[in-house]
Steps between C-alpha positions, in 0.01 A plus 500: 500500500685608808459357852394159366715196582650276231329165453829338403688595818556199727214320329596151614567611859171687513305200371661268754443739789133551417445124468655433839310779678160431347383370167194724537662837559561615146518441131810566291519781247748286308217253431276771356290391202435771240210495254509807277187662362441456127276808485678800658277797571526855373655736753293817558674834553294622797293283736330529836679331787441126519288457188737369230708190571803352328519183292613259772451406864671280758313226688617256769265255672540359851336222699566369848594150378744576217604856587582753230468388139712605203469873421348587164509812285209480258286724283286741705155355558219428743536278805283195567382491864266272692177679604578424867852646469606629844640825361158586355302419815734595784750738346798269551723688261767766477688695237800723440572792272834609357626686196752444224645807329687552176810704572680765300737224386200289385565247776207376709507552874283361779472739793603323824317173418647305792298722736183404316588131518562528874169679556319240290649219708380672817150537357499132398585393851221718644249358249598137572614460140812298405850636541713548191861577415515876444808488279354230277176695455696812416700313238177370345366856491824616339454241225138607447600866468781404265250323271257795500766770511364676191204603715719713726447859375777745418358770725575669831129525578406135444633153569403134512312389811560151640222334701603177678194331658458201729153349555355206686331259259365254755183351339305499826269730696670409825679789668849358532858528385494423126665183374518640146627836375595685184772758461482706183655818363351736241640817346328817382597840369483773763459870439364742758303327778290805586327699227600834650738620226771600744265677742503441873246255643201589715436272799193428711568421866224345709576276800184292452692283252817309589738343248677273748527427871748362753529125468352500150662465158557868417875441466447225240414546134169317483207567270252549784698800622421671169155369411385597849584865433277549195188612688691775680676591176170563324371700795813713475409559137152615599670771708707610202819328620718259306631278780446411865735611776479205738484582871530270801404523865338766714782746435451466122846372416597546136589161351481485119342690211310289249749223422801715585735547792483858627772757580496841669776752431470764769656698779424286802385606847861566604565732207708247301457414135379143473375237258269262684300189413294267723692204648460137396288383791294234321252747348728652236605317183883499483528663158816460295479862382437606861817327617696644208389854590608452861841367399554767235408799719695369799805478275459870413530588871327835441208465746352255747346188349273313738244223519251637751130508571321792334151624585252733334532731801873535433441554130234768559724675752798499262281629219356781715846603618638478145746229598384251237715499189343210311309176526543221246437131445723228360442161339615266225224597257467870586869556590484848660169685520456841674186575703322832434212503746322291761131502592481442875212557742304696241788735413741505209862532610705664228854368505803686364493513120708265290825658384776372275745568781304291752655208683269252332614621156863460601439149636304401190780622274769310692298178508430529128870549435582188703235298315628585152870539571565236764 
């Protein structure tokens, strides 16, 4: 597994440093306890995203008096939570999502996991949940994947999805910073996230719903950001659309699409070819795939690559003037997903058709090659 630190490197020095700084900051992957399942499950060939889980899971408990406890890999199973658990009542929780791929050489590769650990630490701070050592958590995840490595499919179209989760387990109805927490990691097989069979998505854009706002938690990966979108998602479905195109403000700024970051490939107002995505201003989730696309296309140096505000007025104008080349979304689960049409103000905007030679196809191919070849 690439990009994961070695647990043996400077073990004594690391232990001593952590003890001096704070005995509460982190657990040690070297102390990991492993309890293997005696009843491994059958592995299905094709499954829906997030429905079939592997044989094992990682759990680490924390409390304000003793700090982090010894990490444990154990057979996959239900959690036992107090009925007054703060994560259930007040949404004091967060999660991450990353993938592990089986390469052409049969080696397993995590795709930029340190970025996920950094984002998770930021979310934990915002949620008033305990800090943790990102490298130690990543090493524990590496060990978990190693144990359940047979679940990683030999396929370019599917992978193993990793879901680290951190929840407040304070057994009290008081609204306060939790004094107890649980960090756990589960794994599941991941095929296609959207059931569109390679077709471009249809989006419903209505400014009456807002995914996130300035000063909120839109840039953190918290459950409420997703559960709060379901009502709008089902309304989009009633209009014959598959996802919501989230708008913000009086000028109808384009922010995200469903659970994806959004990109426009177009000829801009100055007549220059450009790939643009909304900036990280506290509303946008800083996606790992999003950042990878920006870095990859900037390296090509073939057109302008910008983080800039985008509005529906600009999109409609570019579409009318035939300056729009393509619109697509990106995310860990969906990877790259083209957009075919948008329902906006009672009209259906037909976007340029998906082509094999499109920019999104080229980006998807390069990212896939990196994921399986290193």
